[in-house]
N, C-alpha and C positions, 0 to 999 in steps of 0.2 A: 636439761640441755645446757651445756657450758656456754655456747654461743647464743646471743640473742637473735630474734627474728630480723632486726635491722641490719644484720650482717649478710643476709641472703637476698638474692634477687626475687622479684615477684613470682617468677615461674618456679624458682626453687622453694619458696614458701608454699606455693600451691601444692607442690609434690609432697612436702612434709605434712601438710594438713591432710592430703589424700591418703598418705601412708597410715595415719591414725584411723581413718575410716576402714582401710584394708585390714587393720589390726582387729577391729570389731567384727568385720565380715567373717574372719576365720576363727572368731571367739578366742583370740589370743590376748594376753595382757602384758607380754614382754615385747616392747618396741625394739625391733632389731633391723639389721642391714637388709634382710630379704624383703621387708615391707617397703623400705625405701626404693629398692630396685623395681618392685612391682609398680609402685606409684610413678617412677620415672618412665617406664615403658608404656603405661596407660595414658600418659599425658598427651592430648591431641596436639599434633604439630610441634611437639617438644624437641629440644636439641638431642637428647639421648636416643629417641626413636629415629631421628634423621641420621645419627651416627651409625646405628645398627643397620639401617637401610643401606647406607654407604658401604658398610662392610659385607653386604649381601646376606644378612641374617633375616630369616623369615620371622617377623614379629609375632605372628599368630602361634607358630610352633614354639617359639621361645616363651611366650606367655603361658601356653598350656603346660609346658615342662615346669615352670616356676609355680604355677597354680597347683600342680600335682604335689610338688614338694611341700608347699605351705599347708595343704590339706592334711598331709601325713605328719606334719611337724607338731610337736607339743611345746609351744612357747607359752606355757602358763606357769604360774607360781605365785606365792604370797596370797594376798587378798584378791578375790576374783573381780571385784569392782574397782580396782586400782591399777593404773598402767605404770609399768616400770621401764626405764631406759637401761638397756644392757651396756656393759663396758665397751663392747665392740662398736656400738653405735656412737659413743662419744669419741672413740678412736677414729671412726670414719669421718666425723665432722672435723676433727683436728687435721687429718690428712687432706680433706677438701679445702680447708683454710690455707694450708701450706701450698697446695696446687694453685689456688687463686693468686697468692702472692708471687709464686714462681712465674706465672704468666702475666704479671703486672696488671691484674684485674683488681678493681676496688671492692668488689662484692663476690660472694660465693654463688656460683650459678649451678644449674642442674648438671652441666657437663663436668664440673669439678667433682660433684658427688659420684658421677659415673666413673671417672678416672680413679677416685679413691676406692670405689668398689672393686675395680680390677686389681688393686694392690692388696686385697684381702688374701691371706694364706689359708685360712680355714673357713668353714661354714658353708651353708647351702648356697648362698649367693655366689661365692667363689666357685663352688662346684658346677653350677649352671653355666657361668661365664666361661669356665675352662672347657666344659663339654661342647660349647659352641665355638671354641677357638678364639675367644675374644681376649686379647692381651692389652696391657697398658700402651705399648708402642703402637699397636693397630688403632687404638682409640685416639691417640695423639695425631696420627696421620689423617684419620677421618675428620677429626675436629678442625684441622687446618682447612680442609675443603669446605666444611659447613660454615665455619666462622669467617673465613677469609682473613682479612687484616683487622677485623673488629676487636676492640677491647671492651670489657665491661666497665663502664664509667658511671652508670647509675643503675637503679633497681629494675629499669624496664629495658635494658640494653638487649636482652635476648629476643625481644619482639622485632628487632631490626635485622636479625640474621636472615640471609636469603630472601631479602625483600623483593628482589626482581622475580625470583622463582615463585613467590607467593602471589604477587600482584600483577605479573606480566606473563604473556604467552609468547613463546619463541616461535615466530612465523617461519624462520629458516629451518627449524627442526621439522615443523609440519610440512614444509616444502620438500624436504629430504624424504619424508615418509610418504609423499604423494597424497597428502590429505587436503591439499588446497585445489580449488577449481582452476582449470586452465584459463589463461588470460589472452584474449584476442582483440585486436583493433585498438590497443592503447599504447602502441610503441612510442608515439610522439610524447604522450604525457609522462611515461616512464623515463624516457630520455631527458625530458625537462627536469624531472625530479633528480635524476643522477647528476645533471649539470649543476643543479643548486647544491646538492650534497657535497660536491668536491670543490665548491668555492672556498676562498680563504675566510671571508666574513659573510654574515647573513646567510649561512648555509643551512637554514632550517625551512624547508618547503612546507607550505600548507595547501592542501588540495581543496579547492572551492568549487562546488557544483550542487545541482539539485539532488533531492533525495531519490536514490535509485539509479543514478547514472553510473555507479561503479567506482566510487572513491576508495573504499576499503579494498576493492579488488586490485587497484593500482599498487597499494602497499604490499599486497600478497604477490603481485607480479614482480615487484622489486626483489622480494625474498626469493622467488623462484629464479630470477636472473642471477642473484648472488650464488645460489646453490649450483646452478649450471655454469658458473664462472663467465657469464655473458655480460660482464660489467667492467668498467675501467679498473686499472690496478689499484687505485686508491680505495676502491670499495670491496676488493677481493677479500674474502674471509670475514667480513663484518657480519653482525647479527642484527636482525630486525625484530625487536621485542614490542608486542602490543600491550600497552599499559591499560589496565582496567581501573578507571577512576572510581567506579562504583564500589569495587572491593576495597580500594584505598580509603574511601570515606567510611564505609560500613563498619560499624562496631567501634568507631573511635569515640568512646564515651567521655573520656576525660580531656580537659583542656590541654592542648599541646600534643595529644596523641597522634592526630592526623599529621601535624607538622613533622613529628618524629619519623613517621612512616615515609612521607615524601622525601625527607632529607636522606633517609637510609637508601631509598631508591636512587636518588641523585648521586649519593656517594658511591654506590656500586657502579653506576654508569661512568663516573669520573675515573674509578679505579681500573676500568676496562681499557684505558688509554685510547679512547676514540674508536673502539671496536664494536660499540653498541649504538644502533640507531633506534631511538625510542619513538614508536608510533603511538600517537594519542588520537583515537577516533573520537569524534565530537569534541574537538579541542576547545571549543568555547566553554565547556564545563569546568575548565581549570580556573576561569574567572569567577571568583567568589567561592570556590570549593574550599570547604573547611574553615571558612572565615567566621570568627566570632568577635564579639566586642573586644577591641584592644589587640586583636591578633591580625596577622597577614594572611591573605589567601594564597592558593597554589601558584597563581600566575606571578605574583610578586616574589615568591620564593624562587621561581625558575628564572626570572629576568637576569640576575647577575651571572648565573651559569651559562645561559644562552649567549649573553653578551661576550663572555670570555672564551666561548667556544668549548667549554668543558662538557656541555650537554648538547648533543645533536638530536634534533627532534623533527619528526615528520607528522604533521597534523592533517585532519580532515574535518570539514564542516560545510554547512550550506551558506549561500550568499547572504541570506537574511541574518543568520546568527553571527557570521563573520563581521558584518557591518554593525550589528547591535552590540556585540561583546568585545571584539578585538579591535576594530577600527576606532572605537570610542576611547581606547587606551593607546595613545600614540607611542608610548614607551614600549609596550608589548608588540604593537603592530610592526615597528621598525626592525624587530628581531626576526620577523618571518618574511618569506618570499612567496607571494601567492602563485599558485599554478591552477589555472582554470580548467575544469573538466566539463566539457559540453556533452549534451545528450547525443549518442551516436545516431547516424542516419540509418535508413532501413536496411541497405545491404550489409552494413557493418553489424547491425543488430542480429541479422540472420546468421552471419558468420559466428558471432558470439554464442548464439543458441546451438549451432552445430558443434562448437567446441565443448559445450556443456552436456550435449545429448548423451554421451556414454555414461556419465555419472547418473543421470536420471533414469536411463534405461536399466542400469544395474540395480538401482534402488527399487524401482517399481516392477522390475522383471517383465518388461514388455518392449515393443519396438515403437519408436517415434519416427514417423515419416517426414521426409523433407517438406512435403506440402503442409504438414502441420506446423513446422517451424516458420515457414513463410507466412502462413495464415495468422499465426500468433503475433508476429511482428507487425504485419499490415493492419489487421483488424484491431489490435490493441492501440496502435497509433491513431486509427481513425475513430474509434468509438469509446475508448477509455480515457477520460480527461482527469486532470489533477495529479497524474503520475507520469513517470518518465520511462523511456526505454533505457536499458533492456529489462529493467526490473519487472515491469508489468507483463512483458511477453514471457519471461521466465515463470512468473506466477501462473499464467495461463497454462503453460505446458505442464507444470507441476500438478496443478489442480485437475486438469483434464486426465492426466495419467492416473492420478489418485482415484478419480471417479470410475475409470474403467477397471482399475484393480479391485475396487469395492464391488462393482457390479458383477465381476467374474467370480467373486468368492461368496457372496450372499445368495441365499435361496430366493427365488421369485416369491411374490406375495402369495400365490396359490399354494406353493409348497409350505410356506410358513404357516398358512391357515390350516392346512391338513395336519402339520406337525402339532399345532396347538390343539386341534380336535382330537388327535390320538391321545395326547396327555389327558384330556378331559374324559375320554372313554375309559382310560385306565383307572381314573379316580372313581368313576361311576361303577366300574366292575368291583373295585375294592369295597365300596359302600354296599353293593348288592350281595357280595359274599358275606359281609358282616351281618346283614339282615337275614341271611339264609334264603334269599329270593333266587332260587336256582334257575327258574324260567327266565327271569330278567337277565341273570348272569350269562346264560347261554346266548341270549339275543345280543347282548352287548359284545360278547367275545366274537361272535360271527361278524358283526359290523366292524369291530376293530381290526380283525384279521384281513377283511376285504379292503378296508381303507389303507392298512399297512402295505398290502401288496401294490395298490395303486400308487402309494407314496414312493415305494422303492423303485417301481418302474419309471415314474417321472424323474426321480433323482438320478437314476442310471442314464436315462436318455439325455438329461441335462449335462451330466458329466462327460458323456461321449461328445456332445455338441461342443462343449467348452474345450475338450481335449483336441478336437479337430480344428477349431478356430484359433487363429493366432491373435493374441492380444496386441493391437496396434492403436496408436493415436494418429488420427488423420484430420484433415481440415474440417470435416463435419463435426468432430468432437470439439474442436476449438470454437467453431461457429455456435454450436449448441451452448457452450459455456458462456460465450459473449452474450448470447441472447438472454440467458438467465440473469446475467449481471446488468444488462442495459435495457431489456425489454424489446429490442429490435428482433423481428422474426428471423429464424434461421434461413428461410427461403430467400429473404431479401439479401442476406449477407452473402449467400453462395450463388445467387442468380448471375448468369453471365452478363457482366457489366457492359460489354461491347454491344450486345443485342439490345439491352435496355436503353443505352444512350442513343443508338441509331434511331430508335422508335420513340424517342422522348416526347416529340410533339404530339403524337397520337395519344400517349398516356395522359398528357396534360389536358388535351382537348376533351377527355372524358369528364373533366370537371369545369373547364373554361370554354365557353361558347364564343366562337369568332376570335377576334384579336390575334390574327395570324402573325403580325409583325412583332407583337409583344412576346408571344410564346416562342417564336423563332429566336429572338434576341436572348432570352433567358436560356434556351436549350443550347445555343452556340457557346455561351459562357461556361456552362457546366461541362460540355464536351471538351472545350479547351483545357479546362482545369484537370479533367480526368486523363486527358492525353498528355499532360505535362507541358503544354505549350504556352500556358498563361504565365504572367509574371509571378514567380514564387513568393514574392514579398508583398503581394497585395491580396485582398479578398478574392474569392473565386469569381465573383461578379458584383458590380454595384450599379444599380439602376434607379432612375427616377421614373415612376409611372404617373403620367399626366392624363387628365381627361375628366369629363363630368362625373358626378356621383352616379353610382349604380351601374357602371359599365364593366366591372369585373377586376378592378385593380387589386383590391384586398383578396379576392377569391383566387387570383393567380398566385399570390404569395402563399396562401394556404395550400393550393394544389402543389406547389413546388416542395413545400415541407412534407406533404403527404407522399409525393413521388420519391423524395430523397430518403425520408426517415419513416415512412409507413404510418405517419400520424400527422394530420394537418394542425394539430395543436403543438407540435414540436418546433415551435418558433418563438422567438422573443418579440413580442408586440409592444411597442411603445407609442402611446398616444401623445403626439407632440403638442397638443393643446394644453398639456399639463406643464409645459416648459416655456411659458410666455414671459417670465421674468428672467433677468440675466443671472441671478444667483441660483436658479433652479438647475443649472448645469451640474452642480455638485451631486444631484440625485443620480446622475448617470454613472459617475466615477467614484462616488463616495464623498462624505463630508470631510473637510480638512481636519488635521489633528487638533484636538482640543474642543471640537464641536460635537454636539449630540449626534449619534449615529455613525461616528468614525469607525467603530469596530464592525459595523454591519456590512460595509462595502457598498459598491454602487449597483444600481438596478440593472445596468447594462453589463458592466464588467464582471460582476459575480455570476450572472446567468451564463455568459460565454466561457468564463473560466471553468465552470463546472462541466459544461457540455459544449465543447468548441465547434462541433459540427452542427450548425443550426442556421436557420433562415432568420434574419433580423429585419423586422418590418417597422419602419418609422412612419406612422400614419399621419397624414395631413401636416406635412413639414412647414407649410407656409404659415402655420399658426405659432411656431416656435420663435423665441427671441433670436435675433441675428447672432448673438455671441455664442449660441449653442453650436452653430455650424463651424466655428473655429476648432472645436473638438473633433469634428469629422475629418478635417484635413489630414491629420496624422493617421486616423483609422483607414481612410481610403487610399492614401499613398503608401504607407509602410505596413499596413495590415496589423497594427498593434495599438494598444492604448495602455497608458500607465495609470493605475488607480491612485487614490489618495494615500494608500499605504505603501506605495512604491512598487507594487507588484505589476509586472508587465503581462498583459493579457493578449493572447494570440488570436487575431481575427482572420488569419489567412485561410481558414477552412469554413468561413461563413459566406453567405450570400446576403448582401445588403440591399434592401429594397426600400425606397422612399415613395410615398404617394402624395399627390397634391391635386387640388381642384383649381389651380391658378389659371386665369384666362378664360374660364368658362362663363363668367358673368357678363361678358360683352356680346355674347351670341344670343340670338333671339331665343326666347324660352321654348318655342315649339320645336326647336332643333337641338335642345340641350342633350337629352339622353338618347334620343331615337332618331333614326332616319326612316320615316314611315314608308318611303318608296326608295328602292335601291337606285333609282335614276338620280336622286337628289344628292349628287356628290359634291356640288359646290359648297354646300354648308359644311361638309366634312373637312374640305380643304381650308375653308375660312376658320373653322374651329382649331385646326392644327396650327395655323399661322398665329392666331391670337394667343394661343397657349404658350408657344415658344417665345413670343415677344414678352409676355408677362413674366416668364421664367427668368429671362435675362435682366429684367428690371428689378426683380426681387432678390436675386442671389448674385454674389460676387463671382467674377470669372475664375479665380483660383479654386473655388468650390466646384463649379460646374465642370472645370477642366479635368477634375479627378474622377468624374463619373464615367463608367464604361459606356453606358448607352442611355439616352433620354428617349423613353418610349411613350408616344402619344397614343392613347387607346381610342379606337374608332367608336362612333356611336353605334348602338345596337339596331340591327335591321329586323324587319318583321319575322323572317324565317328563323332568325337567331333567337328571337323572343319565344317562339314556339318550342325551340330546342331546350330553353331554360325551363319552360313549363314541364317538359318531359322529364328532365332531371329531377325536379322537385316532386313530380308525381311518382317516379320510381322510388324515391325516398319514403313517401307515404305508404306505397304498396308494401315495401319491405317491413315497415313497422307494423302494419296490419297483419301481414303474413306471420310475423312472430307471435301474434295473438290468435292465430288460427283462422283468420278471415282473409279470403281472396278478394282483392279489390280490382275493379276494371274501370277505365276511363274511356268514354266515347270521343271521337274526333271533334265533334261539335263542342264538347265540354272544354277541350284543350283551347279551342279558338275563343270561347267565351271567357275563360280564365285570363287569357292573354289580353283581351280587351278590358276586363275588369281591373287588371293589375297594371295597366299602362298609365304612366304618368310622365309627361315630358320633362318635368323638373327633377324628379327623383330617380330616373332610370329604371332598372329592373328590381330594385329593392321592394317596391310596393307589391310585386308579385307574391312574395312570401306572406305578406300581411293578408292579401286577398285569399290565398290558399288556407291560411289559418282561419279566417273569418267564415269563408264559404264552405270549406270541406272539413277541416280538422275539428272545428267546434261542433257541428252537427254529428259527426262520427263519434266524438267523445260522449255526447249525450246518449246516443243510441246504444253504445257499448255498455254504459252504466245502467241503462234501463233493461238490458238483456234482449234487445231486439235482434242482435246478431250473436248466435252461439258459435262454438268452435266448429270449423268445417263449413261455415257459411260462404256463399259467393255473392258479392254485392257489386252491382254495376251502377256507375254514376251517369245519369243522362240529363239532357236539357229539356225542360218542359215549361213552355210559355215564359221564357226568360228567367227561370229559376231552376236550381238543381234538384233532382229527385234521386234518392238512394233506393234502388230497386233490388230486392232480394231475389236471386235467381233460383 
């Protein structure tokens, strides 16, 4: 070869090396123009292949024709183990060199070799090119489109051709083809983006919002507006190109390669004379992208072009990442104009889902009802935390439709089992036939034919049933999916809420005995919230439960969690005796930066952030340090708390309950937990007054003023004590029933347990200990000894002041 490899670009050198491999593939030893042509068109994403595509040539057909010619060609001669260059090949290189100089290129590229090949007068390569109508003039015209205004100034120049086409997606083309989802409810944000884009300076908007609110959709909405010409004149005809930073970085092995790619992209945008808007999703990734020791990152390369207005950019990122990566670089931040994207409200989310519905119906080939869309928006907002609308509602619709589609196509378990058994019988028949066991073979064949008939009948019946039934997604499907994600029963999700709320007191009284005023106060707060009449910026309700120990303060909080979420453990319970020092407040919202435990978050804020629909119980608040209550002021007034990491946690869907025993110590011990006679009401009034006075002395007015209701629990009366015994007895009966034993209590036993468990100082709590000691312990021993078998009926009776367990 007359010219050295240093005269060729890297891609041209790659083609020359591959052409020698092609030479050995066809067992040739004369290196000729046809091998060069084959290498040029086999090069992935090479300029010659792009030129042929531009000319409308089918590369596969062209390759097949050339392959056929080379197979039938006899390019051998001389010694079989030695490769010879033909004179035609050297002439080809000379013409390619001349073409490079004519185009003012400093190196010979693959495109120069292709032009030189079209200038061939004879030979198989010339014949194939002529057959496909490829002339020198046509190649020149296509080359101008592929290369644009680029010159080859170094050996890697070819990698920069068509950089936008390689590393970006044209959203306006996708909008023209109808491949983008419709955008609803984002007119204000799109208008703000357009306002920023037509500014004279700082005309680079950046969309800032939580993950899943629809930032990328706004960029797609802008592209759709441009295509439909629903934009100002300054934006008409512009293109929105989405830059893939991952592709830009991927494969950049050598130093400076990433910078070359990015510079090529920026150059193409500059050459468009302002007709290209570059959309960079996750724009914070440009900070540090491609940076190595001693080199600049992508953001620093873009700053000058952004400042001069040569590069117009639309970015999207989250608040945390904008603050961490972009705000920290003041020079970069000043070149962008933030556009905040908030989570849409429920009605807007439903409209968004309705706009997307045709796409999902077409994909899943089923119908999605309006009720399903409304349920998806409402239930996802209520029960799925840590994610935002409309993204989580769209996921619900998509997965529910996917589940129905799978269920409609798969055989039920019974059919699959029969199908598996049929295959097993066929294997057994084959084995019996090989053994010449004809009696067994006949038996197996009869069984198989009978089962096959049953299988076909069931399959046909199932097909008819599926054919007559329309596949639809309704609210039950959405509720079922939510239940599988959150563990909340479907019946609770779909239960008529109005009926539940009207009878709320009755449901709570199933767990809480007496305490009418406390139950009513809590029920009223929940009803206000569900009817939409409460302050939307505060928690659903905030209460201080006051009263002596053992009267049901904690039990009412548990009952509320059970009523709202079907699980009395579904609440955040914080023992305030653990917060007796001023520094312990950091445990609630997380340790400050630099301290141990900073990454773990706060005990309170993390629990509510993950599951925002919860009951929060602060037990025995009088034991906490006074500084802790400063934190509650923001929670109770604004319904939010900001943790140590700067994350704002929403408390607007929580019920905040605080319990305290303040003021009970000044009342006579015999009246602390019980009023033995319902006539003794003076003690109750005295108790209430002393409690309220003690509360005002212990807590500041600004804290008490933010509480919705201060509920003083009444002392427990004798008839209420018996009702508590009944509730505990029912619990024991249920546990014994699960073991196959029916348990019965006599009335005199109920009275006896009430007397045994009565304690003026400790309220109703000793009842549980009395039942454990007098009933559960003996029953456990008898069960382990085998005294009661399954199906036994045991009655507990009182005999001379002691309990007897009589087997009926």
